[in-house]
C-alpha positions in Angstrom: 0.0 0.0 0.0 1.4 3.4 -0.9 0.6 6.7 0.8 0.4 10.1 -0.8 3.2 12.6 -0.2 0.8 14.9 1.5 -0.2 12.2 4.0 3.4 11.5 4.7 4.1 15.2 5.3 1.0 15.6 7.5 2.0 12.5 9.5 5.5 13.9 9.9 4.2 17.3 11.0 1.9 15.8 13.5 4.7 13.6 14.9 7.1 16.5 15.2 4.5 18.7 16.8 3.4 16.0 19.2 6.9 15.1 20.3 7.9 18.8 20.6 4.9 19.7 22.7 5.3 16.8 25.1 9.0 17.4 25.4 8.6 21.2 25.6 6.0 20.9 28.4 8.1 18.6 30.4 11.2 20.8 30.2 9.4 24.2 30.5 9.1 23.7 34.2 12.9 23.3 34.5 13.6 26.9 33.5 15.8 27.8 36.4 17.9 24.7 36.1 21.3 25.3 34.5 21.9 21.7 33.7 20.9 19.5 30.7 17.2 20.3 31.2 18.0 24.0 30.4 19.8 22.9 27.2 16.8 20.7 26.2 14.5 23.7 26.8 16.7 25.9 24.7 16.6 23.4 21.8 12.9 23.0 22.1 12.4 26.7 22.0 14.5 27.0 18.9 12.3 24.4 17.1 9.0 26.3 17.8 9.1 28.7 14.9 9.7 26.0 12.4 6.9 23.8 13.8 4.6 26.8 13.9 5.3 27.4 10.2 4.5 23.7 9.4 1.3 23.8 11.4 0.2 27.1 9.6 1.0 25.5 6.3 -1.1 22.4 7.1 -4.0 24.5 8.3 -3.8 26.7 5.1 -3.9 23.5 3.0 -6.8 22.0 4.7 -8.8 25.2 4.7 -8.0 26.2 1.2 -10.7 26.4 -1.5 -12.1 23.7 -3.7 -9.4 24.4 -6.3 -6.7 23.0 -4.0 -6.5 19.2 -4.3 -6.7 17.6 -0.8 -8.4 20.5 0.9 -11.6 20.0 2.9 -13.6 22.0 0.3 -12.1 19.9 -2.5 -13.3 16.7 -0.9 -16.7 18.2 -0.2 -16.9 19.1 -3.9 -16.0 15.5 -4.9 -18.7 14.2 -2.6 -21.2 16.4 -4.4 -20.0 15.2 -7.8 -20.2 11.6 -6.7 -23.7 12.1 -5.3 -24.8 13.7 -8.6 -23.3 10.7 -10.6 -25.1 8.2 -8.3 -21.8 6.7 -6.9 -22.7 5.7 -3.3 -19.5 3.8 -2.7 -17.4 6.8 -3.6 -19.6 9.0 -1.5 -19.1 6.7 1.5 -15.4 6.6 1.1 -15.0 10.3 0.6 -17.3 11.0 3.5 -15.1 8.9 5.8 -12.0 10.8 4.4 -13.7 14.1 5.1 -14.4 13.2 8.7 -10.8 12.3 9.2 -9.6 15.5 7.6 -12.0 17.6 9.8 -10.7 15.8 12.9 -7.2 16.4 11.8 -7.9 20.1 11.3 -9.3 20.3 14.9 -6.2 18.6 16.3 -3.8 20.8 14.3 -5.6 24.0 15.4 -5.4 22.8 19.0 -1.7 22.2 18.6 -1.3 25.7 17.1 -2.8 27.2 20.2 -0.6 25.1 22.5 2.5 26.1 20.5 1.7 29.8 20.9 1.5 29.1 24.7 4.9 27.4 24.6 6.4 30.3 22.6 5.2 32.7 25.3 6.8 30.5 28.0 10.1 30.4 26.1 10.0 34.2 25.8 9.3 34.5 29.5 12.4 32.3 30.2 14.6 34.4 27.9 14.7 31.9 25.0 13.4 33.5 21.7 10.8 31.4 20.0 
């Protein structure tokens, strides 16, 4: 089974964001420590801008118009076309895909909010994010 490049990129973004958020939260409380935890916090804070860019790109892709292949609007348009052509199996498959994409969008938007909070913590600790 092959996966699309977009799916692979989305999975990579979600993995990086998930790992950085859990690692960033765990080390954010060690801000006064001058040991290895402080170094980990500094490295996590340096990654936040790149991760924020990736999250913004993923959100922009999912919320783009119907002319952008792979966006939510594009899938909704394909569902309407399949319904007009009386293709119930295609409608079923695309509807399941749409539900997954909408869930993914909600997760990514939540992570965007959490990343903004982590960037504020990094700024408060003196690490630019």
